[in-house]
N, C-alpha and C positions, 0 to 999 in steps of 0.2 A: 571425496576426499575426505576424511575421517580423521578427527584429530583428538584422539583423548586429553582427558586432562586431569583435575583434580582428583582423591579419592572420593568416595560416597559415603555419604552421612548415614549409616543405619539406621532404618527407623523411622526415616524424613518423610512428608510429602514430597512424590517427584514430578516435575512440571517441566514437558517437553516446548520451548518453545516453538514455534514455526514460523518461520520470517522470510521475504522475499526483497531481495536487493540490500538489504540493511544489516541489522545484528547478524554475526561481529567482525562482518568484513567489510564495512565501509563506516563512515562519520555521519548525522544529520540528527534530525529531527527524533524518530523512530529509534534510529539506533541508541542514543540516548537515552531515550523512554528505559529502553528495555534493559541497558547495564544498569540504571537505576534500579531497578525490579530488583535485577540478580543480587546488587551492593547491599542492598538493602535488606534483605531475608538472607542471612549466614547459614538460614537454620534449616535453610529447604536444600535441595536437589536440583540442580536443570541440565535437563540436555537441550542442545538443539539442532532443530534441523532446519538448515539456511538453502531455501531458492537463491541460485546465484546464476553469473553470466556462464563462467567458461569451468565453473570449478579450481581454476588454479589463480584466484581472488588470497591475498594473503587478508591474517587477521590482524584486522584494524583496531583491536581491544584486549587489554592485557585479560583475560579472565581469572576470574576469581574459584578456588578450590571446590567451592558450591557446582560449578560447572563440569559436569564428568564428560561430556564429549559433544563434539559439534560435527556435523555428516553436513557436506555439501552435495547440493542436489545440482548440475549445470543444468541451466535450460538450452544453452548454445554450443556447447564441446562436446567431446566424445558421444554418444546414444551410449545407455544402460544395455549393460552388460547383458546377455542371452541370445535364447533364439525363436525364431516361430514356432508356434504350435501346431501339434497335425492332426488327424482325424479329426477322430470328434471333438478334440477340444477346438481345434481350427475354426470348424463349423459353428460351436457355442460363441466362440469370440465373435465372430460373422455376426452369427446373431444379434450378440448384445451391441453390435458396433452399428449395426444396423436401426435396431431404436434408437440409440441412443441419437443418429444422425435425424432420424424421424423425428425426433422430440425437441432437435435443435429448430428444425426448418418448419414444421406444421404444429403450430397451437393445437388438437387435436389429438396429439401423442405426445404431449409436456409430461405427462404420469408416468413414462417411458425413463426417460431420467437416470433416476436415482437409480432402480432395477439395475439397469445397462451400464450404470458407473461402477456398483463395486463388482458387477460380472469382470470389468475392464481390468476394476485393481487386484483384482484374485490372482488374474492373466498377468499383471504388470510385476508381481509378486516373485510370479513364478519363471520371472523375465521374458515372457512371450509379448507383453504389448506392444513397446517401440518395436519389435522386427516387424510384426504384424502390420502395421500403421507404415512401415517403408517398405511394403510390399504389395504390388500387382493388385492382392485380394482387396485389401480396404480403397482402394483409387476406385474400384468396378462395386465398393457399395456406395461408395458416394455419388459417383455417376449414375447409378440406380434410384439412389433417394430422390435426389433433386429434380429427375428428371422425372416425377409420379405425376399424373396428371392433378392439378387441382390448387397446386404449392405455387406460390408466388413468385418465389424465386426462377421458378422455371421460364418464368416471361422474361427474365431477363438473359437468357440465352448462355447457359453454362459452357464453359469450355473445357478441354483437358486441363490445360494450364492452369485454370481457375482450382480445377479438380487437386492438381499437384500442389498450389500452393496452400491452399483451406489444408489440407492432409497434412503436410511439411510443418503448418502451424498450429495444428493440433496435438501432432506426434511432440512436437518441442512441449504444449503447454500441459500434455498429460504423464510427462515425465515424471513427477512427483510424484507418482502414484507407486513409482519402484521404490522409494525410497523405505525402508523396514521401519512399518509401523508402530507406534508405540504400544507398549502390550500393557502398563499398569499408571495409574497416577491419573496427571491430568493435562490433554494436550489443548494449550494455548495458542491460536493465531492470534498474531500481532498485525494482520491485515488477510483480508479478505482473497479471493483471488486464487490463484496459483496455491499457495503456499497453506491453503486449507484442505489440500486433495490427501495429507498423509495422516491428518486428524480427522477426515471424514473415514479413510481406511481403518483407521486405530478404532472409530468410534461403531464400525460396521463390522471388524473383525472380532475385537475384545470387550466393546463396549465401553472403552476408555469413553467418560466424558468430555464432549469440545466445547473448550470458551472461546467465543472471537472478541478481539475487542480492533475496529476498525476507526484507525487516526484519521484517514480521509475515505471518503467512500468509492473504493476500488471499482463498482460500475458503472460508475460516474464518470469516470476518471476514464474510463475502458472507452465510453461514450465520446469524452473529449478527445482522446489519440487518435481514435480511430473514421474522426470527420476527416483528416488530410492524411490518413494511411495510402500508401498506394496501391491499393488494390482493389477490385472491380465488386459491384456489391456482392454479386451468389459468395464471396469470397467472405465478404465482410456478415452477411446474415450467418453464415457459419460458426465462423467467430464469436460474433457480439449473441448469439446465440449461445454458445458456451457458457460465456461470463454470465448471461442474464440467468442461465438456470442453475449454475454454479450457484452465484449468489443465493438465488431460491432457495435448492439445497440446504445451501451452510444457514441460512437463517432458520429453518426447520426446524432442524436437526441440534443446532448447537443447546446445551443445557442453561448457557447465560451466553449474553451478549453486551456488553460492554462501550459503547457508543461515550465518545469523549466530549460529546455535546449534543443537544436537541436537535439541531439539524441535521445529525446521520441518526439521530433515533427514528426520525421522517420517513428518510430511505428505507431503513432498517423494514418498518412498521406495513409501507409500500411494498415490499419484496415481501413479505409473507410473516413477517415474525412475529410471535406470539407478544402482546402488550407486556403480557407478566414475563416473559424470559427476557426482558431488555431493562439493564442499569444502570445508569448515565452515572461514568466516573472521570472525573478531570483530570487533566495533567498537570502535575505539581511542580515546583522547581524550589529549592532550598533559598528561602531568601537572605541568609547569613554568605553562599554562595554566591549570590549577584546581590550584593550591596549599592546604595546608592551610587551612581558613576561618577558623582562629581561636577570639576566645572564641565562645560560645554565648551567647543572649540570656535579659538578666536575669530574663523572665518567661518561666515555659514554654513555646516553641510549637512546635506541628508544622507543617512548611511542605510544599508540593507544587508541581511546576513540570510544565508540560506546554501540551498546547491543550486547553482546554476541549471536551471531546466525549466522549457518551455512552460511545465503549468506554473510556475512562480511568475510570468508573464514581464519580464522583463522590461518587454519592448516599451509597454506602455508607460512602464518606468522612467524610462529616456524620454520618451515622449514629453510626461507629463514635464519630469524636469529641466525640456527645453523651453516648455512655457515660464518655468520659475524664472530660469536665469534670463527672459525675455525682461527679467520685472528686476532682478537682482543679479546682476553682471558678473559679483565673483563669488558666486554660490558655487560648492561643489558636489557631486554626486562618488560616493565610496561604497562600491560592491564587493560583499567579504562571505567570502565558501569557495570549494571548491567545485570541479566543471568533472563531474560524473565519463567513465568512459564511455564515448560514445556522443557525448556533449558538446565536442569540441565545436560542431557546424553551429548549432546555434548559439555560441559564447562569440564567435567569431561573426556571425549576423547582428548580434547586440553591439557589437563593437564597428561594426560598419556602419549600423542607422548611428550610432552614437557621430559617425566622423560625417555622416551624410547632413546630419540637423547642424552642422560645422560648432557642437560640444565635445569633441576627442581628448581637449585637455584637460576636461572639467570630470569626465570620467572614467575612473579610474577601475581597475579589476582587481582588486587587492589579493586574490588568491583564499587560502586556508590562513585562517589568521592563529594562534599558538592558545590564547583565552578570550575566548568568544567576547568576554564582557569590554574588551577592546573595540569590537564594531559596536555598540553599544554605544560606547564611550564618544566613539569617533564623529556622534552627528548630535544636530540642536533637535533633532527629529529621525526617530527612525521610520523608514516604511514598511509596506507590506504588502504587494503588489498582484499576489498570487489569482488564480482565477479557483484552484481548488482547494481548501483545507480543511482540516479535519479541528484541531483545538491546538493551533502553532504554536511549537516551543520558542522560536525567536519572539514572540508576542509578549508570553508570559514572563519569560528573560529578559525583554527590555525593559516590561513594567515593572519587575521588581528593580531591575536598575534606577528606575525614576525618569526614564526619560520618555516624552509626550509621542507619541506616536500615530500616524497614518495610515489606515489597513483596508483593503475591499471588503466586503460585506460578502464571505464566502463563509461555508462550514459556521464553527463555533467563534469567530470573529466578535463577532456584536457580546456575544453569553461572555467572552474573555473580558474585552474590553467595559463595558458598561459604560459611564458615561467620562467616562477618564482619557480618551482619546477621541479621536475623529474617525471615521468610518464613510467610507464611498463606495460607488458600484464600481462592480472589475470593467473591466476595459475600458475605463474612462480617462484618457488621460487630461482631460480641463476640470473634469471634479478633483483629481488628485491632486494637481498646479492649485488651484483653487485652496483645497484643505492645506498645505505645505506654506502655502504662502500666508495663509490667516496663522499658523502659528510661528514662523519663520518673523513675524513683523511685531509681534508679540511677546517678549521674553515671560513676562510675570505670568501670562496664562501656561506659557511650556510647565513653567517652575510649576503652578501650582497641580496643572493635570499633571504632571512627572510624582509628584507627593501621592497623589490620590489614586496614581495608577499602584505604586508598590506598595500603599496601606491593603488597596484589592488582593494585592497578590499576597499578602500575608491574613489576609482575613480566609480567604476562599481557596485557592491556588496554592498549596503546600505539599512537598514531596511528601512528609512524612505521613498525611493523611490520604495520599495514593497508596502510597505501601501497605500502610494498616487496611486499606478495604481492598487491595488483592490477596494478602495472604489471606484476610477471613474467607475468600471467594475460593482459592485451592482448600484449601480445609475444607471448607462446605462442602466442593463440587470433588474429593477423592474420599469424603467420608463413605466406609462400607457398607451402608445402608443402601447407596444407591442402583437401583439397578442396574443390570445391561440395557443398552440402548438398543440393540442389534435387530435390525428390518431383517423379517424373510426374504429370499430370494424366490418366485417361482419359479420351477421347474420351465425350460425351454425346451426348444424344439432342436433335435442334432442337427437339423442342416435348416442353411436360410432360407429365410420366404424372399417372394417377390421376384424381380429379376437380378439376383447377385449373381456374378461370374466367377467360374472358378480360377 
């Protein structure tokens, strides 16, 4: 889907935002952050390449004039248009794909990932990659590679079904390579993973500098998600190998990485990012837009805001609430936020858990709220139960509203809260319940913590500071003096090596 919008500002810096499942097709923390950047820089020009589910998602945001175009890249809708390459081009692509798979599965071959990826990116730009990956040749390449002697995955006995599954997952994941790569300005990936692919292609092809902002650690979240994924180990080895090497390639080649907290920075350094290429930039809110929430509710209430998603671990929150209600029978738990498409089963599981624990009458799923401030005002204490976060917007918004918080110790939560809220281990209902009970039982402590939290936001986490920092980064990276960062791709043999079938 290609959505043209406002007129372009002549002479302004051009920024292409690279998103996945967020702006401008959904609401939520990262989408809010993107909207704030765009709205805060009317003097700069923006395009968006948005990785989506089906490509039929409507726009969830009213786009300002400085957003010239939005291009949707569906991972799960119809495949990109094109036809498989033939002759030498087909053999060249098969060679690159073989090297690509070898890098995913064999630590000795990891150096081939980048060059192979960029060869595949050029094939995708010509419309040939997706058709190739949907053909028999791609299956034959994979079965050849993972049956090589000495590979650990071979010991798991990969099957033809595994090969079909892994190839299909890679075909979907690599679809963003078919999007037109930005040819000027700055490519700003607002998450790691597949959203970065058009940015890497732009860097390789046109020397467009790549800026990476990770709100959560994409690779860590893929590891967490694949713990329970319904795939055999050979499939997981391929998919997780891809995400690991993609993260390393992104960290290595990005002109600048701007994590939202020190926790993300540690992951990025461990993944191969040079410390001098990392600059921490905290998320910010407008304290005037999130004023002190005012009187607390009459009935003791815990509130939560976010998207209903397993990574938010609402099951631990509901279990903790059951322990709280054993001490305070009149307490309520109000959950504010939408359920993403495909997440209905998780919400039903959470509702069933509340009923099983005997608290269905006190746990309410309120859905999306028109004014998120109402979600924070609805609680005496605002809860955050996630197993993975970056620097969560809901937390600093609640702090700006002057509410005491109980949060899990993930990502940049401790950096955000400081000593103005209680921080507990993730997946620990007992600790969460104990912290909530301490605050619910001490109105004066809640008040003091809420006031200190709002002051902390005003002093350290303002939206103005965030926007000014990114404007200066955009102008710095777009400066004409920057040298193109394309890397040479060595010549390749015209026929695949190994035992690849024709």
